[in-house]
VMD Tcl script that draws the C-alpha trace (Angstrom):
set ca {
  {0.00 0.00 0.00}
  {1.28 3.46 -0.86}
  {2.15 6.03 1.83}
  {0.19 9.24 1.66}
  {0.85 12.80 2.85}
  {-2.86 13.66 2.80}
  {-5.13 14.31 5.76}
  {-6.68 11.21 7.29}
  {-10.17 10.20 6.21}
  {-11.22 9.91 9.87}
  {-11.79 12.73 12.34}
  {-10.49 12.57 15.91}
  {-14.05 11.71 17.00}
  {-14.18 8.75 14.61}
  {-16.44 10.42 12.06}
  {-15.52 10.68 8.39}
  {-14.42 13.70 6.39}
  {-16.19 14.14 3.05}
  {-13.47 14.02 0.38}
  {-13.85 16.53 -2.44}
  {-10.81 15.56 -4.55}
  {-9.35 12.38 -5.95}
  {-5.99 10.95 -4.97}
  {-3.10 12.66 -6.79}
  {0.45 11.53 -7.46}
  {1.74 14.60 -5.63}
  {0.21 13.23 -2.41}
  {2.45 10.15 -2.36}
  {5.21 9.92 0.24}
  {8.57 8.20 -0.08}
  {9.80 5.63 2.41}
  {11.88 6.98 5.30}
  {15.67 7.09 4.90}
  {16.35 5.54 8.34}
  {19.94 6.82 8.60}
  {22.14 4.27 10.37}
  {25.56 4.37 12.01}
  {28.12 2.91 9.57}
  {30.20 3.78 6.53}
  {29.07 6.94 4.77}
  {26.44 6.28 2.10}
  {24.39 9.00 0.40}
  {21.67 8.90 -2.23}
  {20.44 11.75 -4.42}
  {16.69 11.92 -4.98}
  {14.92 13.96 -7.62}
  {12.28 16.21 -6.12}
  {9.60 18.43 -7.56}
  {10.82 20.96 -10.08}
  {13.84 18.84 -11.00}
  {15.69 19.72 -7.81}
  {17.70 17.25 -5.76}
  {17.60 16.20 -2.14}
  {20.51 14.29 -0.58}
  {19.46 11.36 1.58}
  {22.01 10.20 4.14}
  {21.62 6.42 4.39}
  {24.46 5.85 6.85}
  {27.15 7.94 8.50}
  {30.13 7.52 10.81}
  {30.67 11.17 11.75}
  {28.63 14.08 13.09}
  {29.32 17.82 13.20}
  {29.02 18.51 16.93}
  {28.69 22.04 18.32}
  {29.28 23.21 21.86}
  {26.38 24.60 23.90}
  {27.25 28.20 23.03}
  {27.58 27.27 19.34}
  {31.02 28.84 18.91}
  {33.06 25.66 18.42}
  {32.05 22.92 15.98}
  {34.07 19.74 15.53}
  {33.69 16.61 13.43}
  {33.39 13.68 15.82}
  {32.83 9.98 15.32}
  {29.45 8.58 16.32}
  {30.14 5.78 18.79}
  {26.57 4.71 19.51}
  {22.93 5.81 19.55}
  {21.93 6.13 23.20}
  {18.26 7.09 22.86}
  {15.77 8.05 20.17}
  {12.46 9.68 21.06}
  {10.99 9.01 17.61}
  {10.85 5.25 18.21}
  {12.19 3.19 21.08}
  {13.45 0.51 18.67}
  {15.58 3.03 16.71}
  {18.23 3.15 19.46}
  {18.61 -0.63 19.34}
  {18.87 -0.56 15.53}
  {21.29 2.45 15.66}
  {19.05 4.68 13.55}
  {19.76 8.43 13.71}
  {16.89 10.90 13.36}
  {16.33 14.45 14.56}
  {16.24 14.48 18.35}
  {18.28 11.28 18.75}
  {20.90 11.18 21.52}
  {24.28 10.02 20.18}
  {27.44 9.16 22.14}
  {30.70 10.79 20.97}
  {34.20 11.06 22.42}
  {33.31 14.45 23.98}
  {30.06 13.22 25.54}
  {26.43 12.83 24.57}
  {24.94 15.08 21.90}
  {21.43 15.70 20.58}
  {20.93 15.59 16.79}
  {19.49 18.87 15.47}
  {19.46 18.17 11.73}
  {17.27 15.85 9.68}
  {19.78 13.41 8.12}
  {17.26 11.89 5.73}
  {16.38 15.34 4.37}
  {19.63 17.34 4.16}
  {22.40 14.71 4.09}
  {24.38 15.64 7.23}
  {24.29 14.85 10.94}
  {24.49 18.04 13.01}
  {24.38 17.78 16.81}
  {24.75 19.85 19.98}
  {26.54 18.71 23.15}
  {24.51 18.79 26.35}
}
mol new
graphics top color blue
foreach p $ca { graphics top sphere $p radius 0.5 }
foreach p [lrange $ca 0 end-1] q [lrange $ca 1 end] { graphics top cylinder $p $q radius 0.2 }
display resetview
């Protein structure tokens, strides 16, 4: 079954919305990138208007900033400690926005969306 970006057919109360338009190709969603910890792999995807989006499929390094944001260093990702998006993502070492990663300088929270912009940016805490 195809993934959709459209509003659900059901209301919060359980009632149905009356649909006024047909399904369109523009409403389709792509599968999630699910960026993992490993050797660097990227994939370019054509988007609307002929533009490109870089999907980060796996990465070993993250650009980690200090709390004040003045110093940024490239550090190796040792492990995924926690991921609020899905409790199984930490076990599978999947990096998404908001994930807590362990680096040599301590734990850091991922602030970028690796599946959307192709890099892992994080902030120490």
